[in-house]
C-alpha positions in Angstrom: 47.0 154.4 79.7 46.7 158.1 80.5 48.2 160.0 83.2 46.0 160.4 86.6 46.5 162.9 89.0 44.7 163.8 92.1 45.5 166.3 94.8 44.1 166.8 98.2 43.9 169.9 100.2 43.3 170.0 104.1 41.2 173.2 105.5 41.4 171.6 109.0 43.0 169.0 111.1 41.9 165.3 110.4 39.6 163.8 113.0 40.8 160.8 115.0 38.1 158.3 113.1 39.7 159.7 109.9 43.0 159.2 110.9 42.4 155.7 111.9 40.8 155.2 108.7 43.4 156.3 106.6 46.3 154.2 108.7 44.4 151.1 107.5 45.2 151.5 104.1 48.9 152.7 104.4 51.4 150.1 103.6 52.8 149.0 107.1 56.5 149.6 106.4 54.7 153.7 105.5 53.2 153.4 108.5 56.0 152.7 110.6 57.7 155.5 109.0 54.6 157.7 110.0 54.6 156.4 113.6 58.4 158.0 114.0 57.8 161.5 113.1 58.0 163.7 115.7 54.9 166.0 115.6 51.6 164.8 114.9 50.8 167.8 112.4 53.5 166.4 110.4 51.7 163.1 109.8 48.6 164.7 108.5 49.8 165.1 104.8 51.7 162.0 104.1 48.7 160.2 105.6 46.5 161.9 102.9 48.9 161.1 100.3 48.6 157.4 101.2 44.8 157.8 101.2 44.7 159.1 97.7 46.9 156.8 96.1 44.8 153.9 97.7 41.6 155.7 96.4 42.9 156.3 92.9 44.5 152.9 92.1 41.2 151.0 93.8 39.5 153.1 91.2 41.5 152.5 88.4 42.6 149.1 88.9 39.7 147.5 91.6 42.9 146.7 94.2 41.2 146.4 97.4 44.6 147.2 99.3 47.7 148.8 98.2 50.3 145.9 97.0 53.5 145.7 98.9 56.0 148.3 98.2 59.8 148.0 97.1 62.4 150.9 96.8 65.1 152.1 94.6 68.2 152.8 95.6 67.5 156.4 96.5 64.4 155.4 98.1 61.6 155.9 95.3 58.5 153.4 96.0 57.2 151.7 93.5 54.8 148.6 93.3 56.7 145.7 93.9 54.4 143.0 92.1 52.7 145.7 89.6 55.3 147.6 87.7 53.0 148.0 84.8 51.9 150.8 87.4 54.0 153.6 88.6 53.1 156.6 90.7 54.8 159.3 92.7 53.4 161.5 95.9 54.2 164.9 97.4 52.9 166.7 100.1 53.5 169.9 101.6 51.4 172.0 104.2 47.7 171.0 104.3 48.0 169.7 100.6 49.2 166.2 98.8 49.6 165.2 95.3 49.4 161.8 93.6 50.2 160.8 90.1 49.9 157.3 88.5 50.9 156.1 84.8 52.4 153.0 83.2 55.6 154.5 83.0 58.0 156.6 85.5 57.1 160.0 86.5 57.5 162.6 89.3 55.0 165.1 90.7 55.7 167.7 93.0 53.6 170.2 95.0 54.6 173.1 97.3 52.5 175.7 99.4 53.6 179.2 98.0 54.9 180.9 101.4 57.6 183.8 102.2 60.9 183.0 100.8 63.8 185.8 101.2 65.0 187.4 98.3 68.6 186.1 99.2 67.6 182.5 99.2 65.6 182.9 96.1 68.6 184.1 94.3 71.2 181.9 95.5 68.7 179.0 95.2 66.6 179.4 91.8 68.4 182.8 90.1 65.2 184.9 90.3 63.5 187.7 92.7 59.7 186.2 92.0 58.0 183.9 94.8 56.1 182.4 91.8 58.9 181.8 89.4 61.1 180.5 92.6 58.3 177.8 93.7 58.0 176.7 90.0 61.7 175.7 89.5 61.3 174.4 93.0 58.6 172.1 92.2 60.2 171.3 88.7 63.2 170.1 90.4 61.7 168.1 92.6 59.6 166.4 90.2 62.6 165.8 88.1 64.5 164.1 90.7 61.3 162.2 91.4 60.8 161.0 87.8 64.3 160.1 87.4 64.5 158.2 90.9 67.7 159.6 91.7 66.7 162.3 93.6 68.7 165.2 94.9 71.4 164.1 92.5 69.8 164.5 89.6 68.5 168.4 90.7 72.6 169.0 90.3 71.6 168.4 86.3 69.2 171.5 86.2 71.9 173.8 85.2 72.4 171.5 82.2 69.0 172.2 80.7 66.3 169.8 80.4 66.9 165.8 80.4 66.8 163.8 76.9 62.7 163.2 76.5 61.7 165.3 79.6 58.4 166.6 79.6 57.8 169.1 82.1 53.7 170.4 83.1 53.1 172.9 85.7 49.6 171.8 87.1 46.6 173.5 88.3 45.5 172.6 91.8 44.9 175.0 94.6 45.1 178.7 94.6 48.3 179.1 96.9 50.2 176.1 95.8 52.9 175.5 93.0 52.4 171.8 91.2 54.6 170.0 88.7 54.6 166.6 86.6 57.9 165.3 85.0 57.9 162.7 82.6 59.2 161.1 79.4 55.4 160.2 78.2 53.8 161.9 75.9 50.3 160.5 77.2 47.4 162.4 77.8 47.3 164.3 81.2 43.9 164.0 82.9 42.8 167.2 84.7 43.8 167.2 88.3 41.1 165.7 90.4 41.1 167.7 93.5 39.3 167.1 96.7 39.3 169.3 99.9 38.7 168.1 103.6 36.4 170.9 105.0 
């Protein structure tokens, strides 16, 4: 199976009807988590991420709803009854990214934004904003791929993990995105959508 990638950019806030439609396809446990978020504007990107996951699985698998999910000890979700389809999602300000494959993958997307030179040096050892965010998305994608989350970021200093494949993705201007996997499968061009 190829690696499939989907990205959505929100150029405006979601309308009430759009929010209701997306909530209906979101898994119940994620809907509950979303409801606990303190501000409405924080809910839009995760909502879009799960809507894109739903559309992708419907297109690729013919599923009419997202199956039940389970979570590893670090909180990485997977389809409980369909381990043959792995997925990962990421969201940032006004954008979301979804990846699907038959083997574990990790994806991350971040909106480029001002970061102090001190922070760039401390976290990534760079003074370049572009390089800072490329390192950031690589670390995040790696943590999601391994399923170990933040603990795998510590491995960054030791170099590539065995069999690791890092691919920077072209999504939207002003964003950095990355895929991490051990699969050598063909990576489909990122299918992008915009909500205007």
